[in-house]
C-alpha positions in Angstrom: 11.4 -6.0 4.4 10.7 -8.1 1.5 6.8 -7.6 1.0 8.1 -3.7 1.0 10.8 -4.1 -1.7 8.1 -6.0 -3.9 5.5 -3.2 -3.7 8.4 -0.8 -4.6 9.1 -3.1 -7.7 5.3 -3.4 -8.8 3.2 -1.2 -11.0 0.3 0.7 -9.9 -2.3 1.0 -12.6 -1.7 4.6 -13.1 1.9 3.8 -14.1 0.4 1.1 -16.8 -1.1 4.3 -18.2 2.4 6.2 -18.6 3.9 3.5 -19.8 1.4 2.9 -22.5 1.9 6.5 -23.4 5.8 6.0 -23.8 5.2 3.4 -26.2 3.6 6.1 -28.4 5.7 9.0 -27.3 9.2 7.7 -28.3 7.9 7.3 -32.3 5.9 10.4 -32.2 9.1 12.1 -30.6 11.1 10.6 -33.8 8.5 11.6 -36.1 8.4 15.3 -35.1 12.3 15.1 -35.1 12.2 14.1 -39.1 9.5 16.8 -39.7 11.3 19.3 -38.3 14.7 18.4 -40.3 12.5 17.9 -43.7 10.6 21.8 -42.9 13.8 23.4 -42.4 16.3 21.9 -44.9 13.8 21.6 -47.6 11.4 24.8 -47.1 13.6 27.1 -45.5 16.7 25.6 -47.3 18.7 25.5 -43.9 20.7 22.3 -43.5 22.7 23.6 -40.1 19.2 24.7 -38.6 17.7 21.5 -39.5 20.6 19.1 -38.2 20.2 21.3 -34.8 16.3 21.2 -34.6 16.8 17.2 -35.3 19.2 16.8 -32.7 17.4 19.0 -29.9 14.4 17.7 -30.5 15.5 13.7 -29.7 17.6 15.3 -27.0 15.2 17.4 -25.2 12.1 14.7 -25.0 12.3 13.0 -21.7 10.1 9.5 -21.7 12.2 8.6 -18.8 10.5 11.4 -16.6 7.3 9.7 -17.3 8.7 6.3 -16.8 9.7 7.4 -13.3 6.9 9.5 -12.2 4.8 6.9 -10.6 8.1 4.2 -9.2 10.0 7.1 -7.6 6.9 8.7 -5.5 5.8 4.8 -4.5 9.4 4.1 -3.1 9.4 6.9 -0.8 5.8 6.7 0.3 6.5 3.2 0.8 9.4 3.6 2.5 7.9 6.6 5.0 4.9 4.3 5.6 7.4 1.5 6.7 9.1 4.4 9.0 5.9 5.1 10.4 4.9 1.3 10.9 2.6 1.2 8.2 3.5 -1.5 5.4 1.6 -0.6 2.1 1.8 -4.2 0.4 -0.3 -3.5 -2.9 1.1 -0.4 -4.9 -2.8 -0.3 -6.8 -4.4 0.6 -3.4 -2.4 3.9 -3.6 -5.1 4.9 -6.1 -8.4 3.5 -4.7 -7.7 4.5 -1.4 -9.1 8.0 -2.5 -12.6 6.7 -3.3 -13.3 5.1 0.4 -16.4 6.4 2.1 -16.8 3.9 4.7 -14.4 2.2 7.2 -15.7 -1.2 8.9 -13.8 -2.4 12.1 -14.1 -6.0 13.5 -14.5 -5.4 17.4 -12.5 -7.9 19.4 -8.6 -7.2 19.0 -8.6 -4.2 16.8 -10.8 -1.7 18.9 -10.4 -3.2 22.0 -7.4 -5.0 23.5 -8.6 -8.5 22.7 -7.5 -9.3 26.7 -10.5 -10.7 28.1 -11.7 -11.0 32.0 -14.2 -13.0 33.6 -15.8 -10.1 35.4 -19.5 -11.5 36.9 -20.6 -15.0 37.7 -24.3 -15.4 38.1 -25.1 -18.6 39.8 -26.4 -20.1 42.9 -22.8 -22.0 43.2 -20.5 -19.6 41.3 -17.2 -22.0 41.7 -19.4 -24.9 40.6 -20.4 -23.2 37.2 -16.9 -21.5 36.5 -15.6 -25.4 36.9 -18.1 -26.9 34.3 -17.7 -23.8 32.0 -13.8 -24.0 32.3 -14.3 -27.7 31.4 -16.2 -27.2 28.4 -13.9 -24.6 27.1 -10.7 -26.3 27.8 -10.3 -27.5 24.0 -11.7 -24.6 22.5 -9.0 -22.2 21.3 -10.9 -19.0 21.5 -9.9 -15.9 23.6 -13.2 -16.1 25.1 -12.5 -19.7 26.1 -8.8 -19.4 27.4 -10.2 -16.7 29.6 -12.6 -18.8 31.4 -10.0 -21.8 31.7 -7.3 -19.2 33.1 -9.9 -17.4 35.6 -10.7 -21.3 36.8 -6.9 -22.1 37.2 -6.2 -18.8 39.3 -9.2 -19.5 41.5 -7.2 -23.1 42.5 -10.1 -25.0 40.3 -8.8 -28.3 38.4 -10.0 -28.3 35.2 -10.6 -31.9 33.7 -10.9 -32.9 29.9 -14.3 -33.2 28.6 -15.3 -36.6 27.6 -16.8 -35.3 24.0 -16.4 -31.7 22.2 -17.9 -29.9 20.2 -17.2 -26.3 18.7 -19.9 -24.2 16.9 -18.0 -21.1 15.6 -19.9 -17.9 16.6 -22.4 -20.0 19.0 -20.3 -21.8 21.7 -19.5 -25.4 22.7 -21.3 -28.8 23.6 -19.4 -31.1 25.7 -20.2 -34.1 27.6 -18.6 -34.4 31.2 -19.3 -37.5 33.8 -22.5 -38.4 31.9 -23.6 -34.6 31.5 -24.5 -32.4 28.5 -23.3 -29.3 29.0 -23.6 -26.1 26.7 -21.4 -22.9 27.1 -22.3 -20.3 24.7 -24.6 -17.5 23.6 -28.7 -16.9 22.9 -28.2 -18.8 19.7 -27.0 -21.9 20.9 -29.2 -22.1 23.6 -32.4 -21.4 21.3 -31.1 -23.8 18.7 -30.9 -26.4 21.4 -34.5 -25.5 23.0 -33.0 -24.4 26.2 -35.3 -22.2 27.8 -33.0 -18.9 29.5 -36.4 -17.1 31.1 -34.9 -17.1 34.5 -31.9 -15.4 33.5 -33.5 -12.8 30.9 -32.8 -9.9 33.3 -29.6 -10.9 34.4 -28.4 -11.4 30.9 -30.0 -7.9 29.7 -28.5 -6.1 32.7 -24.8 -7.5 31.9 -25.1 -6.5 28.1 -26.3 -3.0 28.7 -23.0 -2.8 30.1 -21.0 -3.8 27.4 -20.2 -7.4 28.6 -20.2 -10.4 26.5 -22.4 -12.9 28.2 -22.0 -16.8 28.3 -25.1 -19.4 29.5 -24.0 -22.4 30.9 -26.8 -25.1 30.8 -26.3 -28.5 32.1 -28.8 -31.4 30.9 -31.2 -29.1 29.5 -31.5 -26.4 32.1 -29.4 -23.0 32.1 -27.6 -23.2 35.5 -25.8 -19.4 35.3 -24.0 -17.2 33.8 -20.7 -15.7 32.9 -19.9 -12.3 31.9 -16.6 -11.6 30.0 -15.5 -7.8 29.3 -12.8 -6.5 27.2 -10.7 -3.3 27.5 -11.2 -0.7 24.6 -7.7 0.3 23.2 -6.2 3.4 24.3 -6.7 5.4 20.9 -9.3 3.8 19.7 -11.9 6.8 20.3 -9.4 9.3 18.8 -9.2 7.1 15.9 -12.7 7.0 15.0 -13.1 10.5 15.2 -10.6 11.3 13.0 -12.1 9.1 10.4 -15.6 10.7 10.9 -13.8 14.3 10.6 -12.3 13.1 7.4 -15.6 12.6 6.3 -15.8 8.7 6.7 -18.5 6.3 7.7 -17.5 4.0 10.6 -18.7 0.4 11.4 -18.3 -2.1 13.9 -18.6 -5.7 12.9 -18.7 -8.3 15.6 -20.2 -11.8 16.6 -21.3 -10.1 19.8 -24.8 -9.5 21.0 -26.4 -6.3 20.0 -26.8 -4.7 23.1 -23.1 -5.7 24.0 -22.2 -4.3 20.8 -24.1 -1.1 21.0 -22.7 -0.5 24.3 -19.1 -0.4 23.0 -20.0 1.6 20.1 -21.5 4.2 22.5 -18.4 4.7 24.3 -16.5 5.3 20.5 -19.2 7.4 19.2 -20.0 4.8 16.1 -23.7 5.0 15.0 -23.7 2.0 12.6 -23.6 -1.4 14.2 -23.3 -5.0 12.7 -23.9 -7.4 15.5 -24.6 -11.0 16.1 -22.2 -11.9 13.1 -21.4 -15.5 12.4 -17.7 -15.7 11.5 -18.5 -17.0 8.1 -21.0 -14.2 7.5 -18.7 -11.3 7.7 -17.8 -11.5 4.1 -21.3 -11.4 3.3 -21.9 -8.0 5.6 -19.1 -6.5 3.4 -20.7 -7.7 0.3 -23.8 -6.0 1.3 -22.6 -2.9 2.2 -20.6 -3.1 -1.5 -24.1 -3.9 -3.1 -25.5 -0.8 -1.7 -22.4 1.3 -3.5 -20.1 2.0 -0.7 -16.4 1.8 -1.2 -15.2 -0.2 2.0 -12.2 -0.6 3.7 -12.0 -3.5 6.2 -9.8 -3.5 9.6 -9.4 -6.6 11.2 -6.7 -8.9 13.2 -8.2 -12.6 13.3 -8.9 -15.8 11.3 -12.3 -15.2 10.6 -11.6 -11.5 9.5 -9.4 -12.5 6.5 -12.0 -13.5 4.1 -13.9 -10.0 5.0 -10.2 -8.1 4.5 -9.7 -9.8 1.3 -13.7 -9.2 0.1 -13.4 -5.1 1.1 -11.9 -2.8 -1.7 -9.4 -1.9 0.8 -8.0 -4.4 3.3 -6.3 -3.3 6.6 -4.7 -5.9 8.9 -3.6 -4.8 12.5 -0.1 -6.4 12.5 -0.4 -7.8 16.4 -3.3 -10.2 15.0 -3.0 -13.4 12.8 -0.6 -14.4 10.1 -3.3 -14.9 7.7 -5.2 -11.7 8.5 -2.0 -9.8 7.7 -1.5 -11.9 4.5 -4.9 -10.9 3.4 -4.6 -7.1 4.0 -3.5 -4.8 1.2 -2.0 -2.7 4.4 -0.6 -4.0 7.5 -0.7 -2.0 10.7 2.8 -3.2 12.7 2.1 -1.0 15.7 -1.3 -2.2 16.3 -2.6 1.4 16.8 -6.0 2.3 15.4 -5.0 5.7 15.0 -2.6 4.2 12.2 -5.6 3.7 9.8 -6.3 7.5 9.2 -2.8 7.6 8.7 -2.5 5.2 6.2 -5.1 6.5 4.0 -4.0 10.0 4.4 -0.1 8.6 3.6 -1.7 6.8 0.6 -3.6 9.7 -0.8 -0.4 12.0 -0.5 1.6 9.6 -2.4 -1.2 9.3 -5.1 -1.2 13.2 -5.5 2.8 13.0 -5.9 2.5 10.4 -8.7 -0.2 12.9 -10.1 1.9 16.0 -9.8 4.7 14.1 -11.3 3.1 12.9 -14.3 1.7 16.5 -14.7 4.9 17.8 -14.7 6.3 15.4 -17.4 3.6 15.9 -19.8 3.9 19.3 -19.4 7.5 19.8 -19.7 7.3 17.5 -23.3 4.5 19.6 -24.6 6.1 22.9 -24.0 9.9 22.0 -24.6 9.2 19.6 -28.1 8.0 22.4 -29.9 10.5 24.8 -28.8 12.9 22.5 -30.1 11.9 22.3 -33.5 12.0 25.8 -34.0 8.6 26.9 -33.7 9.4 30.3 -32.3 12.7 30.6 -34.3 10.9 32.4 -37.4 9.0 34.9 -35.2 11.1 35.4 -32.0 14.5 33.9 -32.8 14.2 31.6 -30.1 16.4 28.5 -30.7 17.1 25.6 -28.5 20.4 24.3 -28.9 21.3 20.6 -28.3 23.3 21.7 -25.2 20.7 23.6 -23.7 18.1 20.5 -24.5 20.4 18.2 -22.9 20.5 20.4 -19.5 16.7 20.8 -19.8 16.2 17.4 -20.0 18.0 16.4 -17.1 16.2 19.2 -15.4 12.9 17.6 -15.7 14.1 14.2 -14.2 15.6 16.1 -11.2 12.3 17.9 -10.7 10.4 14.9 -10.9 12.5 13.1 -8.4 13.0 16.2 -6.2 9.0 16.3 -5.9 8.7 12.9 -5.2 11.7 13.3 -2.4 9.3 16.0 -0.9 6.9 13.3 0.5 10.1 12.0 2.9 9.2 15.7 4.8 5.6 14.5 5.6 4.6 13.2 8.9 1.3 11.6 10.5 
């Protein structure tokens, strides 16, 4: 509620343009009013008409229509978003969102549920490998680590504390337990520690083709077994991707998973472009690379390591069920944790900007049309004169039109 109020009070760049126009508009109107008075009084020698035109010009001019064109539309748009579980935190995003051509999705927790399960264990002694992996992952605050520990506990295995623990983000963990050096992680971790996995390559490829994340367990420099962890795609992820693509947007999936596992998930979601095996700290660099290609990017994520990428993107969209830091970084927060709301938030932002432009057009058109009439430009030829009371009613009508046009946004439904 606090953030919604703040954005309603904030100024979009397009409103700053209107404010600048108003700064010049008021003195120009005063000059036109004085000019009309001088012309009718000195040239046509008609004092009553001169006074009438002078007052009518001052009354009919409506700088408030220019001033309220943007904030009224923003207030309705932000309120409409809040009703539908979409929190627009930054009003400036309303203008730039129409330039988007690419939406980048984090995988785990954004397109998938982030609720992992240990599906396969490949080893001569599966229970022993599960126990070793659980000991290694016990101190690792990561969804995969928590999943392995939970699996071991459900199997009745007592998970002991390791003697030494080191986490390597995006790679895995290295621990010491009962004087044995244990590695649990991806190919990169094993390769950097010069551990051969040739005996397990076939199983790794098979499991990765099935879209599973594979962890290799190595004991004292020898690969001892595999654990395959799988995540479930969210119910509406495929529909969300389809909607974005139909709207002409390119969709990219960004993940730290192996390329084969990532491509298996991407194939199910009809995503053609995949950035896989990306370390957490490198996600922001991948966004920069896309921007350097001339793309206008929206980044959608939920995790701590997504926050820098969300901030780097032209438009940052955070999933409401994710971490606080991701929500803080996002320009838009999807409270309902539904990927379909990415398309809804883009459409709502475009609708709101459309209303702002309509309001500004009406405000400019009204003043350009009515001020010359109030100055008596058609009085000599057609006898048309706008009296002050008519000018007052017309001025009020312009405000009502701007506010009413903004209120029409309340009828919009995703």
